[in-house]
N, C-alpha and C positions, 0 to 999 in steps of 0.2 A: 764641115771641121770638126775633129773629134778628141777629147778632150780623152786622157785615163792618167790613172795617176801608175808613177814609176816610182826607181832607186834615183837618183842623183848619179853623174855620173859627170865626168871631167867633160863632155861632150854638151852638156846639157849646162855646168858651170859655167865653161870659154860663150856658150849663147848666151847665155846670161849676160858675162860681163859685158859682152861686148857691145850686145842691144842696149847697157844702161850706157854707154859709155856714149852712144850716138847718138842716145836723147840728150844727158846732160851737158853735152856739150853743141846741140841744137835751144839749148832751155836755157845756160849758162849758169846750172849748177856746179860746186863746187862743194869734193866733197873736204874738205877742209879738215882732216882726220884730224883731233884732239885730248889726245888724256887727261885724263886731273886725277888726284887724291886731295880730300880734304880731312883734318885729324882735330877729332874734340880731344882737350885738354882740360882735367881740373887740377890743380896745385901740382904742372907739369908732371901729372901720369896720363898716359894716354888713354880716353874711357870710352873713345868713337872712332869710326876712320866707313868714309865712302868713297868708293873708286868707281869709274867711267869715263865716258869719251863725250865726244863731239865729236857728229859727221851734220852732213848735208845739213846741216843747221836745226838740230835735233838733239838732246842728249839723254846718251843713254846711259841707264847708270847700271854697273856691274854688280859691286857686293855693296853692302851696306850692312856694320856691325859695332854691339852698344854694346858693352856693360851696364846691366843694371841694379841697384841696389834697392833688395829688399830687409825690409825692419827685422831687428833680432833680439834674442832678449838679451840685455846686458850692454856694455859698449858700444859690441864691433857689429855692424851691420855683414851681411852676407850678400853678395855681387856673386851676378851671375852672367852665364857668357847670351848675348843670342846673335845670333848672323840670319842672315838674308841675301840668298843673291835669289837677284834678279832674271827672269827671262822675258826678254823683248826680243 
């Protein structure tokens, strides 16, 4: 057997998909793709969000976005935006 690094192409993707479907059918694995979105609110204002999906009994997180409040001089706090895409 020889293993080589290559570019993915349509033929390779089709092979992978067909073999995975065979494995899933033989082992009772179901995709059950279910997207989700959670939102955090403070005083009715959106301050964060989380998106992703469930698939094959696993959780995949796409993005987590949170506003962070920083102390500032005076009566008003500064807010900054933090975003973290998850590469799974």
